[in-house]
Each structure stands twice: as structure tokens, then as C-alpha cells.
C-alpha positions in Angstrom: 82.5 123.1 89.9 84.5 124.6 92.7 82.0 126.4 95.6 83.4 129.7 96.7 82.0 130.9 99.8 80.7 134.5 99.8 81.7 135.3 103.4 84.2 134.5 105.8 83.9 133.7 109.7 87.3 134.6 110.9 86.5 134.1 114.5 86.6 130.2 114.4 89.4 128.1 113.3 88.9 124.4 111.4 86.5 122.4 113.0 85.1 119.0 112.3 81.5 118.5 111.5 80.7 122.1 112.2 79.2 123.7 109.0 79.0 127.5 108.6 75.2 127.7 108.4 72.0 125.8 110.0 71.4 124.0 106.8 73.7 121.6 104.6 75.5 123.4 101.8 76.8 121.2 99.0 78.2 121.5 95.6 75.5 119.6 93.7 72.2 118.6 95.3 70.5 116.8 92.8 67.9 114.4 94.4 65.1 116.9 95.6 62.4 115.7 93.4 64.4 115.6 90.1 63.8 113.1 87.4 65.3 112.0 84.2 68.8 113.2 85.0 72.0 112.1 83.7 74.9 113.4 86.1 78.3 111.9 84.7 81.9 113.2 84.4 81.7 116.0 86.9 84.3 117.3 89.4 83.3 119.0 92.4 85.5 120.6 95.2 85.8 122.7 97.8 82.3 122.7 99.4 80.5 122.3 102.6 78.6 119.1 103.9 78.6 117.1 100.6 79.9 117.2 97.1 77.0 115.6 95.5 73.6 114.4 96.8 71.8 112.2 94.4 69.3 109.4 94.0 70.8 105.9 93.7 70.1 103.3 91.1 68.5 100.1 92.0 70.7 97.0 90.8 67.8 95.6 88.9 67.0 98.8 87.1 68.2 98.4 83.5 66.8 102.0 82.3 67.1 104.1 85.5 65.7 107.7 85.2 68.6 109.2 87.5 72.2 108.0 86.1 74.9 109.2 88.7 78.5 107.8 87.2 82.1 108.9 86.7 81.8 111.5 89.1 84.7 113.0 91.4 84.6 114.9 94.7 87.7 116.3 96.4 88.5 118.7 99.2 84.9 118.5 100.6 84.1 119.5 104.2 81.9 116.6 104.7 80.9 113.7 102.6 82.0 113.1 98.9 78.5 112.0 97.8 75.3 111.0 99.7 72.6 108.8 98.2 69.0 109.9 98.9 67.2 107.7 101.5 65.3 105.3 99.3 64.2 101.7 100.0 66.2 99.8 97.4 66.9 96.1 98.3 70.2 96.7 96.5 71.9 100.0 95.4 74.5 100.3 92.5 77.1 103.0 92.2 79.4 103.2 89.4 82.7 104.7 88.9 82.8 107.3 92.0 85.9 108.7 93.2 86.4 111.1 96.5 89.5 112.1 98.1 90.4 114.8 100.9 87.0 114.4 102.4 86.4 114.9 106.3 83.5 112.3 106.3 82.8 109.2 104.2 83.7 109.2 100.6 80.1 107.8 99.8 77.1 107.4 102.2 74.2 105.3 101.0 71.0 105.9 102.7 68.1 104.1 103.9 68.0 100.4 103.6 70.1 100.5 100.4 
């Protein structure tokens, strides 16, 4: 998936941590109330704020209802991936890669 913006703001040059709208844009925002999802073997690029927003796996969960593995984010004006804020004692993320991102490659939220 490659995010293509439908508008261009020609008045400003490149700036860090300044997104083009008042709400975050991302390539794949998957964590808002979604269950029973398998998100594997995807590549996202060219998006604002984040490549993926996902629900992280609890380390002790052998059969998670949200699987996030073997995904790649590149050329993101923000984070490669952001985990939803959850209160996991331990969070496990497998086989994720990010490059050419302006913020962290992966950000784990809450107490994870």
C-alpha cells in the first residue's frame, strides 16, 4: 500500500512533526475496535504519522485474536508502527522492519 495525498500544500517546505491535517493520517489504522484480524506480509510506504496502528500481542497469549507479523514500513513521515495503548505486562512483536521513518521505527504504548 502506498499512500497518495490528494492535495498539495505548496506554501511550506519539509518540516519535522508537522502533519498536514489536524488528525493523524496513517497507511493502516487497524486497532480501533477491530478483532480477529491477521495482518501479515504487508508493505506500506509514503504515509503521514504512521505506517501501521495495531493491537499488540500479550507475550503469554498463545492464540491472540489480533496477529501482526512480518510487516514492513518505509518512507513514513512519522512512526513505522504504533501499538495501541494496552496494559500488557509484556508485549511481543515479531518480524517487523521499518526504514526511512522520521520518528521511531516502532512505538509500544501504555505499560507494554
